[in-house]
C-alpha positions, 0 to 999 in steps of 0.5 A, a space after each residue: 260513041 267514043 272508041 274503046 281501048 284495047 284494054 277495054 276490049 280485052 276486059 270485056 271479052 271474057 269472064 273476069 275471074 281473079 283479074 286485078 283491079 288494074 285490068 279494068 279500063 281507066 285504072 292504071 298502076 297509080 289508081 290501082 294501088 289506091 284502090 288496093 290500099 282501100 281493099 279493092 284489089 280485084 276487078 270483081 271487088 269493084 264490080 261489087 261496088 258497081 252493082 251495090 250502086 245499082 249500075 248508076 253512072 253518076 254514083 259510080 263515077 263520084 264513088 271512083 273519084 272519092 275513092 282513088 281520085 279518078 279524073 272524069 276520063 278515067 271514071 268514064 272508061 271504068 264505068 263503060 268497061 263494067 257496064 259492057 261487062 255486065 251486059 255481056 255476062 250478067 
């Protein structure tokens, strides 16, 4: 099991509320701006897409790559972050 970043730990430790999309693990300023430009400005909007894709890792990773150009590590970090958040709060 890979270790998680402090950003990941901080995100999954509490309800997401109005957190920015850039609060998600794997999403920094560049990817965050790309997502914002496409209407995904809040973490909960990306969570909505994650749920629409039925929490499917392959579909979510592909969507993230196509939507903002996330690389393999960024895709995995974001997926893991949302998956763990869902396991804790849904």
